[in-house]
C-alpha positions as CSV (number, residue, x, y, z in Angstrom):
1,M,31.3,-40.4,-44.9
2,A,34.0,-43.1,-45.1
3,S,37.5,-43.2,-46.5
4,K,39.8,-46.2,-46.2
5,S,43.1,-45.7,-44.4
6,G,44.7,-49.1,-43.9
7,S,44.2,-52.8,-43.5
8,G,46.1,-56.0,-43.1
9,V,46.1,-59.6,-42.0
10,A,48.0,-61.0,-39.0
11,E,51.2,-62.8,-39.8
12,D,49.8,-66.0,-38.5
13,G,46.5,-65.4,-40.4
14,S,44.5,-65.5,-37.2
15,Y,42.6,-62.2,-37.8
16,E,42.2,-59.3,-40.1
17,Y,42.6,-55.6,-39.3
18,K,41.0,-52.7,-41.1
19,E,40.7,-49.0,-40.5
20,E,39.0,-46.0,-42.0
21,F,37.9,-42.5,-41.3
22,V,34.2,-41.4,-41.0
23,K,32.6,-38.0,-40.6
24,N,30.4,-37.2,-37.6
25,S,27.4,-34.9,-37.7
26,R,29.6,-31.9,-37.2
27,G,31.8,-32.7,-40.2
28,M,34.8,-33.9,-38.1
29,K,36.8,-36.9,-39.2
30,L,36.7,-39.8,-36.7
31,F,39.1,-42.7,-36.9
32,T,37.6,-46.1,-36.8
33,C,39.2,-49.6,-36.8
34,R,38.1,-53.2,-36.6
35,W,39.6,-56.6,-36.0
36,L,37.8,-59.5,-37.7
37,P,38.2,-63.3,-37.3
38,A,40.1,-64.9,-40.1
39,K,38.1,-65.4,-43.3
40,G,36.0,-68.5,-43.3
41,H,35.8,-68.6,-39.5
42,A,32.5,-68.3,-37.6
43,V,31.7,-64.9,-36.1
44,K,30.0,-65.3,-32.7
45,G,29.1,-61.7,-32.2
46,Q,30.2,-58.1,-32.5
47,V,32.1,-56.2,-29.8
48,F,32.2,-52.4,-29.8
49,I,35.1,-50.8,-27.9
50,C,34.8,-47.6,-25.8
51,H,38.4,-46.6,-24.9
52,G,39.5,-44.6,-21.9
53,Y,40.4,-41.0,-21.5
54,A,43.5,-39.7,-23.4
55,V,44.2,-43.0,-25.2
56,E,42.9,-44.5,-28.4
57,C,41.9,-47.8,-30.1
58,S,44.4,-48.9,-32.8
59,I,47.5,-49.1,-30.5
60,T,46.3,-48.9,-26.9
61,M,43.4,-51.3,-27.4
62,R,45.1,-53.5,-29.9
63,E,45.5,-56.4,-27.5
64,T,41.8,-56.4,-26.8
65,G,41.0,-56.4,-30.5
66,M,43.4,-59.1,-31.5
67,R,42.4,-61.5,-28.6
68,L,38.7,-61.1,-29.2
69,A,39.0,-61.5,-33.0
70,R,40.9,-64.7,-32.5
71,A,38.2,-65.8,-30.1
72,G,35.6,-65.4,-32.9
73,Y,34.3,-61.8,-32.4
74,A,34.2,-58.9,-34.9
75,V,35.6,-56.0,-32.8
76,H,35.0,-52.3,-33.7
77,G,36.6,-49.2,-32.2
78,V,36.3,-45.5,-32.7
79,D,38.6,-42.7,-31.5
80,Y,36.6,-40.0,-29.8
81,E,36.8,-36.4,-30.9
82,G,40.1,-35.0,-29.6
83,H,41.5,-38.5,-29.1
84,G,43.9,-40.7,-31.1
85,K,43.8,-40.2,-34.8
86,S,40.4,-38.4,-34.8
87,E,40.1,-34.7,-35.4
88,G,39.7,-32.2,-32.5
89,L,42.0,-30.5,-30.0
90,Q,43.9,-33.3,-28.3
91,G,42.7,-34.3,-24.9
92,Y,39.7,-32.0,-25.2
93,I,36.1,-33.1,-24.4
94,P,33.8,-30.2,-25.1
95,S,30.7,-32.3,-24.4
96,F,30.5,-35.8,-23.1
97,D,26.9,-36.0,-24.4
98,V,28.2,-35.3,-28.0
99,L,31.0,-37.8,-27.5
100,V,28.4,-40.5,-26.6
101,A,26.2,-39.5,-29.6
102,D,29.2,-39.9,-31.9
103,C,29.8,-43.4,-30.7
104,D,26.1,-44.3,-30.9
105,A,26.0,-43.1,-34.5
106,V,29.1,-45.0,-35.6
107,F,28.2,-48.2,-33.8
108,A,24.6,-48.1,-35.1
109,A,25.8,-47.6,-38.6
110,V,28.0,-50.8,-38.3
111,V,25.1,-52.8,-37.0
112,A,22.7,-51.5,-39.7
113,C,25.0,-52.8,-42.4
114,T,25.4,-56.2,-40.8
115,A,23.7,-58.8,-43.0
116,N,22.9,-61.0,-40.0
117,T,21.0,-58.7,-37.7
118,E,20.7,-61.6,-35.1
119,L,24.4,-61.4,-34.2
120,P,24.8,-60.5,-30.5
121,R,26.3,-57.1,-30.0
122,F,28.3,-56.2,-26.9
123,L,29.9,-53.0,-25.5
124,L,33.3,-53.1,-24.0
125,G,34.2,-50.0,-22.0
126,E,37.5,-49.4,-20.2
127,S,37.8,-46.8,-17.5
128,M,36.2,-43.6,-18.9
129,G,34.9,-45.9,-21.6
130,G,32.9,-47.7,-19.0
131,A,30.9,-44.5,-18.5
132,V,30.5,-44.2,-22.3
133,A,29.2,-47.8,-22.4
134,L,26.7,-47.2,-19.6
135,L,25.4,-44.0,-21.3
136,L,25.1,-45.8,-24.7
137,H,23.1,-48.5,-22.9
138,R,20.7,-45.8,-21.5
139,T,20.4,-44.2,-24.9
140,R,19.1,-47.5,-26.3
141,P,18.2,-49.6,-23.2
142,D,17.1,-52.8,-25.2
143,Y,19.6,-52.5,-28.0
144,W,22.7,-54.2,-26.6
145,T,23.1,-57.9,-25.8
146,G,25.5,-57.1,-22.9
147,A,28.5,-55.1,-21.7
148,V,32.0,-55.8,-20.4
149,L,33.1,-53.0,-18.1
150,V,36.8,-52.9,-17.4
151,A,37.6,-50.8,-14.3
152,P,34.8,-48.5,-15.2
153,M,34.5,-44.8,-14.2
154,C,31.0,-44.6,-12.9
155,K,31.2,-42.7,-9.6
156,I,33.6,-40.4,-7.8
157,A,35.0,-41.9,-4.6
158,E,33.7,-40.0,-1.5
159,E,37.2,-38.9,-0.5
160,M,37.7,-37.4,-4.0
161,R,34.3,-35.6,-4.3
162,P,34.7,-31.8,-4.7
163,H,32.8,-29.4,-2.6
164,P,29.7,-28.0,-4.4
165,V,31.3,-24.6,-4.3
166,V,34.3,-25.9,-6.1
167,I,32.1,-27.4,-8.7
168,S,30.3,-24.1,-9.2
169,V,33.6,-22.2,-9.6
170,L,34.8,-24.8,-12.1
171,K,31.7,-24.4,-14.2
172,V,32.2,-20.6,-14.4
173,M,35.9,-21.0,-15.4
174,T,35.0,-23.4,-18.2
175,N,33.1,-20.6,-19.8
176,I,36.2,-18.5,-19.8
177,I,39.2,-20.8,-20.4
178,P,37.7,-24.2,-21.4
179,T,40.8,-25.6,-23.1
180,W,43.5,-24.5,-20.6
181,K,45.6,-27.4,-19.2
182,I,45.6,-26.3,-15.6
183,V,43.9,-29.1,-13.7
184,P,46.5,-30.8,-11.4
185,T,46.6,-34.6,-11.5
186,A,48.9,-37.4,-10.6
187,D,50.8,-39.5,-13.3
188,V,48.0,-41.8,-14.4
189,I,50.2,-43.7,-16.8
190,D,52.4,-45.1,-13.9
191,A,49.4,-45.6,-11.6
192,A,47.4,-47.5,-14.2
193,N,50.0,-49.8,-15.8
194,R,52.0,-52.3,-13.8
195,M,54.4,-53.1,-16.7
196,Q,57.1,-50.6,-17.6
197,E,56.9,-51.8,-21.2
198,K,53.3,-50.6,-21.5
199,R,54.1,-47.3,-19.7
200,D,56.8,-46.7,-22.3
201,E,54.5,-47.6,-25.2
202,I,51.9,-45.0,-24.1
203,R,54.5,-42.3,-23.5
204,N,55.9,-42.9,-26.9
205,N,52.5,-43.1,-28.6
206,P,51.9,-39.6,-30.3
207,Y,48.2,-40.4,-30.4
208,C,47.9,-40.5,-26.6
209,Y,47.4,-37.3,-24.7
210,K,50.0,-36.8,-21.9
211,G,49.2,-33.2,-20.7
212,K,47.2,-32.1,-17.8
213,P,43.5,-32.4,-18.2
214,R,41.9,-29.4,-19.9
215,L,39.4,-27.4,-17.8
216,Q,36.3,-28.3,-19.8
217,T,37.4,-31.9,-20.0
218,A,37.8,-32.2,-16.2
219,Y,34.4,-30.6,-15.7
220,E,32.7,-32.9,-18.2
221,L,34.3,-36.0,-16.5
222,L,33.1,-34.7,-13.1
223,R,29.6,-33.9,-14.4
224,V,29.1,-37.2,-16.1
225,S,30.4,-39.2,-13.0
226,L,27.9,-37.4,-10.8
227,D,25.1,-37.9,-13.4
228,I,25.8,-41.7,-13.6
229,E,25.9,-42.0,-9.8
230,N,22.6,-40.1,-9.3
231,N,20.6,-41.1,-12.4
232,V,22.1,-44.1,-14.2
233,L,23.4,-46.8,-11.8
234,K,19.9,-47.9,-10.7
235,K,18.6,-48.0,-14.2
236,V,21.3,-50.3,-15.7
237,S,19.4,-53.3,-16.9
238,L,21.5,-55.1,-19.5
239,P,23.6,-58.1,-18.8
240,F,27.1,-57.1,-17.7
241,L,30.5,-58.3,-16.5
242,I,32.7,-56.0,-14.4
243,V,36.4,-56.8,-14.2
244,H,38.4,-54.7,-11.7
245,G,41.8,-54.9,-10.2
246,G,41.9,-55.0,-6.4
247,D,44.9,-52.6,-6.2
248,D,43.5,-50.1,-8.8
249,K,44.5,-46.6,-7.8
250,V,42.8,-44.9,-10.8
251,T,39.2,-46.0,-10.4
252,D,38.0,-47.2,-7.0
253,P,37.0,-50.9,-7.0
254,S,34.3,-50.1,-4.4
255,V,32.6,-48.1,-7.2
256,S,32.3,-51.2,-9.3
257,D,30.8,-53.0,-6.3
258,L,28.2,-50.1,-6.0
259,L,27.3,-50.5,-9.7
260,Y,26.9,-54.3,-9.2
261,R,24.6,-53.8,-6.2
262,S,22.7,-50.9,-7.7
263,A,21.9,-52.2,-11.2
264,V,18.5,-53.8,-11.8
265,S,20.1,-56.3,-14.2
266,E,19.3,-59.9,-13.5
267,D,22.4,-61.1,-15.3
268,K,25.4,-59.4,-13.7
269,K,28.8,-60.4,-12.5
270,L,31.7,-58.7,-10.7
271,N,35.2,-60.2,-10.9
272,L,37.7,-58.5,-8.5
273,Y,41.3,-59.5,-9.1
274,L,43.4,-59.2,-6.0
275,G,46.7,-57.5,-6.5
276,M,46.0,-56.3,-10.0
277,W,46.1,-52.7,-11.1
278,H,43.9,-50.5,-13.4
279,A,44.9,-51.5,-16.9
280,L,43.8,-55.1,-16.7
281,T,43.8,-55.9,-20.5
282,S,47.1,-54.3,-21.4
283,G,49.2,-53.1,-18.5
284,E,49.4,-56.2,-16.4
285,T,51.7,-59.2,-16.5
286,P,51.1,-61.6,-19.4
287,E,49.8,-64.2,-17.0
288,N,47.3,-61.7,-15.5
289,I,46.1,-60.5,-18.9
290,H,45.5,-64.0,-20.0
291,T,43.4,-64.7,-16.9
292,V,41.3,-61.6,-17.4
293,F,40.7,-62.4,-21.1
294,Q,39.8,-66.0,-20.3
295,D,37.0,-64.6,-18.1
296,I,35.9,-62.0,-20.6
297,T,35.7,-64.5,-23.6
298,S,34.0,-67.1,-21.4
299,W,31.4,-64.6,-20.4
300,L,30.9,-63.4,-24.0
301,D,30.7,-67.0,-25.3
302,Q,28.0,-67.9,-22.8
303,R,25.8,-65.1,-24.1
304,S,26.5,-65.6,-27.8
305,S,24.2,-68.0,-29.6
306,M,26.0,-70.4,-31.8
307,G,22.9,-71.3,-33.8
308,S,21.3,-69.2,-36.5
309,S,23.1,-66.0,-35.3
310,V,26.5,-67.2,-36.5
311,A,28.1,-65.3,-39.4
312,V,31.2,-66.1,-41.4
313,S,34.1,-63.7,-41.3
314,G,34.2,-63.3,-45.1
315,D,30.6,-62.1,-44.9
316,M,31.7,-59.5,-42.4
317,S,34.2,-58.0,-44.8
318,S,31.5,-57.8,-47.5
319,E,29.2,-56.1,-45.0
320,M,31.9,-53.5,-44.4
321,E,32.0,-52.8,-48.1
322,Q,28.2,-52.4,-48.0
323,K,28.6,-50.0,-45.1
324,A,31.1,-47.9,-47.1
325,K,28.6,-47.7,-50.0
326,H,25.8,-46.8,-47.6
327,D,27.9,-44.1,-46.0
328,E,28.8,-42.6,-49.4
329,Q,25.1,-42.4,-50.2
330,H,24.0,-40.8,-46.9
331,F,26.9,-38.8,-45.7
332,E,29.5,-36.4,-47.1
333,K,32.4,-38.5,-48.5
334,I,35.9,-37.6,-47.2
């Protein structure tokens, strides 16, 4: 199942970076990457990244991986089918359910090969990745220690909700021209990222999809948003932290407030940052990004036991080698 692609150590030695490809149940190659604390340093827990629509992990989510690895967390990411360096038609989501199942399989395989099974495990979902994280939680309600949701996509704002007739027509069209790029949309890159430097990075990143949403993709995002609103929000039971920019024009902050009020979780927190935009962990000013990550790491630290559940980073590397051997025995090798 696994083949190594690249690895390295930060120039200052503060973390390690590794990447590889794995095959999903359909035989497609999915790109995975991980940021680990420097060898010999304590590992407080594992964080599993669910990235947003049209972006990827290794570049777009690099800041998140580096910061959390330096804070003592082993951070794992996977590019969804049709995203980043993974196989599949770029920007195409044929099935959101299958996308979630891929993430569940990859993340569970990592956990299964972790020698210290008591390590806390957290989901971190950004934008559309917030929906992925919530659905992963509902797939295994008692599996995750908690979740950090960054400007999550979990409901369609009332003023944006399509008429039921429009939804019906859209469904019919997906059976005819599912991959067509015909769904009109505003420039999300400019709307999401305050800093021009980040906008340029995404536009110059060949692994980020910049075209109009494909018809099936748009329908799946709509379908999942409605499903989460109607069937998931009131069943969310894991500890979670929501961070959301007050001036977010991509996902409505009021939707995060609805999640906070609807969830049955006893341990839940909503941080609304006045004046900040959508891409809180990468597209804001350095000062704002620092503030957001301070809150995220503080929340993670409070929920990560520093007793018997602590691992050592060198052990995490050997665990990944064990995972590769496990994959070769149980899956087709690339």
